[in-house]
N, C-alpha and C positions, 0 to 999 in steps of 0.2 A: 605424573602430577606431583608437585612438591608438597611436603607436609603442610597442613593447614595451621596457620598462626593468626594472631590478632591482626597482623598486617594484611593477611589475605582477606579477612572479613572487611577491613577498612577499604581495601582496594575494590571490593565488590559493592561498596556503598552503604554498608551497615553502620549505624550509629553506636559508638562504644557504650558500655555500661556493665553492671555486674553480671548480666546475662551472658557476656562474652565467654566466661569460663566454661559454662555448660555447653554453649554453642560450639566452641572450638573442639571440645572433647567429642561431641556428637559428630561433627564434620570430619574429624580425623578418623574416627572409628568407621565412618562410611567410606572414606577414601581407602583405608586399608582393606576394606571388604570388597573393593573393586568398583565402587559406585562412580557414576559419571559426575561431571561438574554440575549438571542440571539436577541430578538426584541429591548431590551434597547440598546445593543451595536450597532445595526443597526441605531438607532436614533442618537447616538453619532457620528457614522461614517459620517453621513450626514453633521455634523458641523465641521469636522476636516479641518483646513485651508489647502489649496493646498501647495505643496512644492514650495519654491521660485524658480523662473525661472532664470537661469543664462544667461548672454550674450553669444552669439555665439562666436566661435573663429574667429579671423581676417581672412578674405578671405573664410570662410566656405560657405557663400552665396554671389554669384556675382550679380552685377546689370548690366543693359543694357545701353550702352552708345550710344547716338544719337547726338554726337557733336565731332568735331575735331578742334584743334587749328589752326588758320591761322595767325601766327606771334607771336613774343615774348610776347606781352601783353596778348594775349589769352592763351598762354601756361601757364603763371603764374596763370591766372584766373581759368583755367581748373584744374590745379594741386591742388588748394585750394578746388575746388568742389569735386574732387576725394577723397581727404583726409576725407572730411565730409561724403561722401556716403559710403566709406568703413566702417566707424564707425557706421553709421546709419543701415547698413545691419546686424549688430550684435544684434540689438534689437529683443527679442524673438518672438514678434508678427508678424514681417515682413516676408512675403512670396515671395515678388519680389520687385524690384526697377528699376527705369529708370531715365535717365537724358536727358533733351531736349537741343536743340541748344542755347537757351537763358540762359543757366545755369550761375549762379554767386553765391558766398557765401551770406548767409543772417544772419550770426551770427558767433561768434568766438568759442563758446563751441563745442568741438569735437562731431560730429554726428548730428549737427543741419542741418535739411533738407535744401538744397539750393533752391534758386529760380530756377525754371525749374526742380525740383525734384518731383518724384512720388514714393509713397510707397504703395504697396498692403498689407493690414493688415488683419489678421484673428481675428474675434470676438473682435475687440477693436477699440476705437476712440481715437486718439492722438491729443489733442488740439494744442500742439506745432507744429504739422505737417500741420495744416491748417493756422496757424499764427493768430495774433491779428486782422489783416485786413480781417476778415472772409468774404467770398463771394465777394472779390474784383472782379470787373466784368466790362464788356463793353456793351453798349446799342446803337443801331442805330435807327434813325428815318429818313426816306426820306421825305423831305418837298417839296411840289409842288409849282412851280411858286414863288419862293422867292430867292433873291440874297444872296450869302454866307456872304457878309459884314453885311447885316441887321441881319442875325442870330447871328453873332459874337457880334454885338452891343447889341442885346437883351440879349445875355448870360452875358455880363458885368453888365446889369441891374438886371437880374433875378436869376442867380445862386448864390451860396455862397461858397467861398473857405476860408480856414484858420481855426483857432481854434474855438471851440465852435460851437453853432448852430444858428439858426435864432432867432432873438429877438422877444419878445412878440409883437403881432400885425402884425408880418410878418411870423408867423408859419403856416405850412400847415399840417393838420392832416392826418396821414396814413389811409388807408381804414379800415372800421370797422372790417372786417374779421381778419386783421392783429392785430389790437389792442385787439380783443377778445382772440387771440392766445397768445399774450403777457400776458394777465391777467390770463390765465389758466396754464401757464408753470412756475414751481418754479424757474427756472433759470432766467426768464424774468420779473416776476411780479413786481420787484422793478425798472424796466427800462422803464415803460410806459411814464414817463415825458421825458426821453431821446429820446424815439422813436418819440415823437412829435417834440421836439426841434431840432433834427438833421435831420429830414426829409427834402428832397430837398436841401441837402448840399453835398459838394464834398471833403472837407478835404484839404490835402496839398500833399507834396512829388511829386510823378510822376502822380498824378491824373490830368485829363484834360477835357476840353470842346473843341472839335475839329470840325471844319467845312470844308467841301470840296465838291467836285462833283464826282458822280459816273462816272468812266471811260466809262462804257457801255452806259449810257444814258445822261450824263451831268446834271442830277438832283442834287439838293443840298442835302447833307446828314449831319446830326448832329450825332456825336459820343461822349458819355460821358464815363469816366473811373473813378471809385471810388468803395469803399467798403461799409461796414455796419456801419462805423463811431463809435460813442461811444457805442451804443447798442451792436455791435459786439465785440468791445474791452472789454467790461465788461463781456460778455458771455465767452469770451476766458479766462479772469482772473478767473472766477468762475470754468470753466472747468479744468484749470490747478490745482486749489486747490483740486477739487474732484479727479483728476487723481493722485495727489501726495499721497492721502490717500491710494489708491489702490497700488501704486508703492511700498510703504514701506512694504506692506504685501506680494505682489505678486512677486516683482522683485527688491530688494534693489540695485542690481548691475546696473540696468538701470539708466542712467542719468536723473535728474529731468525734463529736457526739453523734454525728450522723454517718459514721464509717460503716462499711458493710462487709460481709463475708459472701463471696460469690456462691450461690447455692449449688452450682454444678461442680464445685471443687471437692476434694476429699474432706477439707476442713468444713465446708458448708454442709455436706451430707452428715458428717459426724455431729455437728452442732444441731442440725435439725433433729437427729435421733436423740440427742441430749434433751432438747426441748420436750419431745414426746415422753421421755422418761420422767422429767420433772412434772409434767402434767399428771402422769399416773400417780406419782408420789403425792402431789397436792390433793388429788381426789381422795386418795386413801387417808390423807391427813384429816380432811373434813370428817369423813365417815367413821374414823377411829374415835373421834370425840363424840359423835352422835351415838355410836354403839356403847361407849362407856356409860353415857347417860341412860340409854334404854335399858342396859343390863342392871344398872344401879337401881332403877325404878321398877324393874320387871315390867317394862312397857313394850307393847308390840309395835313395831314399825309398820305402818300401813302403806307407805309409799315414800319414795325419795327421788330427787334428781338434783343436778348441779349444772353450773355453767361458768366458764372463765371469761375474764374481760381484759386481762393484760397478756396478750398472747399473739402468736402468728398463725394464721390460718391459710390454707391453700385451697383455692377454688378450681373448678373445672377449666377456667380460662388460663390456668398455669401461673397466675400471679400469686404473690405472697402478700396477704392482707395483714398488716401490722396494726393491731388495735391497742391503743393506750387508753384504758378505761372506756371501752366500748364493747357492747354485748353482741355476739353473733345472732342474727335474726333470720337465718334461713334454715330449712329443715334438717339438712344433713351436714352441718358444719363439723361434726366429729362422729366417729363410729358409734359412740355411746350417747349421742345427742337425742333429746326428746323434742317434742314440738313446743315445749314450755321453757321459759327462762325467768329469772328473778331480777327485779329492779328495785333496790331499796331506796328510800328517800332520806329519812333520818330516824333517830331512835324513837321518836314519839309519833311517827307517821306509819301508815300501813306499808308493808312491802308488797309491791305489785307482782303478781304472777301473770306473765304475758305470753302471747303467741306472736312470734316475729312475722313481719310482713315482707321481708326481703326487699325493702324499698331501694330502688335504683339510686335515688337522691342521697341515700345514706350508705351506698355501696354494700347494702345488705345488712347493716348494723343498726342497733338501737342503743340508747344510753345505758350506762352501767349503774347509775344512781343519780343522786341530786347534784353532786359536784360542789366544790367550795365556791362561795361567792366572795369570800374574804380570805386572805392569807391568815395564818395563825397570829402573826404579829399585829396585823391590822385589826382583826377581831378583838384581840386583847386591848389594844389602844382605845377602841371604840367603847369599851366598858370600863375604862379606868375610873376608879372611884367607887365602883360597885363591888361589894364584898363577894368573895368566891361563893360563900354559902348562899347568898341572895341570888346570885346569877344561876347557880345550879338548881336551886329550888324553883325559880321561874321557868327555866328552860326545860325542866324534866317533869313539870306538873302533870299529874294524871298517869304516870307510868312508874314502874319499879326500876329505877336506874341505879346501877351498881358499877363501882370501879374496882377492878381486881386487886390493885395494889393498896387500896384504901384511900387514895388521894385523887380527887377529881382532876381530869384534864379538861379545863374549860374551853380550850381551843377546839375541842371536838363536839361541843354542844350544838344542838340543832340550828341555832341562829347563825353559825358560821357557814351554813350551807344554803344552796339555792332554795327558793320557795317551792314547797312540794306541789302546790296547786299549779304554779307556773310550769313545772316539769311535766305534769300530767297533760296540761293544755298543749304543750309543744310536741310531746310524743304523738298526740292525736293529730295536731295540725299538720305535721310533716309525714304522717302515715308510717311511722317507724315500727309500731307494735300495737297489738290489741290487748287490752287488759281483760283477762278472763276470770280473775279472782284476786282477792287481797288477803293478806295476813294482818289482822288487826292487832296492834301492839298491846302486850301486857308489860313487858320489861326487857331490859337489855344490859349486858355486861360489856364493858370496854376495859382496856388496860389501865387507864388512868395515868397520872403523871408519875410513873415509876422512876423517872430519872431525878426528880427533885431531891430526894434524900441524898443521892450521890453528890449533888452540888453542895450539900451541907456536910459532906464527909461522913454520912451515916449510911447504914445498910437500908436497902429498900424493904419496907414492910410488905408482907404478903398476907392479904386478907383471905386467901383461898384455903387456909388451914392446910391439911395434909393433902398430898397428891396420891393418886392411886398407885399401887405397886404393879410390877410386871404380872403378878398372879391375877390381877383384876382385869387384865387386857382381854378383849374379845377374842 
């Protein structure tokens, strides 16, 4: 048999492409080893790229709706969410989708998964569907014999909001197990310094340090809300780049923001491992802050748990459930899962402690919080003419609301979010979760508008006074 060339493959009916180089080499190696033509063709067949996957037709695959509008503002919000979900369901890897009561748009590109959106995916991980704030999550610690005000005061000293991480001398090293996993994963190896710098920090936006009392016992409870900071954001960026390479080959019709990494490839397995490592880092990030506070106050931690809501979960059906701002509501969603999860509403409302109901109509999920009813710009336009001081005073009446940088971020005030009573009604109406207790609010710390001074060419003021040093770490 003559040597195998590109002309040979063309004569056999194969369509040319970049894959020819690898296929010719494999075929020629097989020929030289004495393989028959049938065996050589079988070797080539294993390298033929799959046919490009087209988008589904509009409306071919429906999603499950667990929300109804209560008023004109919610109608507009829901209409935007629905437009995105209809496009999202066209992505060829999607097998099911659902929308939670806290749904709101999270991007303008058609088919961007909304906050409160869930997509069940076959054999693929979509970085764009867990978002850049990977593993955004909530953690609770019950602190014995300590007053809420002292916890809030400690939070202003010991946590860190805003851009960047802790400065040298104030950094807290993550657990050795986590750092070893960073060093072993190709996606995370370059992020070990970021993992240290950003540990025990909370970022900005809707992230918070909330203190209240359990309605059931009166005990003081601390709840933090934040994600994986720069390590997660950089993993997301790398994941999108990998997914784009696969998208161009597997499904050019799919929008870039919905590109995916096949889960059964080496890249998919490595990315999945990186997600689990980021999860461990984020859990440690929460409780590092809680432990700083407990040690500072000499307070005993009576109990704690946590749960994530921007993540990818795998169920026994083999599908990958991508949750963008949705809380897992089945008992064994993770090895460290408890039967309880947290659903915050806004800074002046109770945080709900819930037991999930694994509702089929919600694909096993519950809301992650109240969700925005207005974009930041819309909310600010609606209050044009009202002074910042007046708006903050009105929206935070009855609680001790603080902004870490010393400047309020009025776009994060309660009025920008969905009505808390509406959220509770719809959680019950759709059978998504059972409220078993609440944390009644005392006060809350948020980042504040730490960017404003930069726009004026000034340094950001830090109202947090000094940060704790490495020697103070737990």
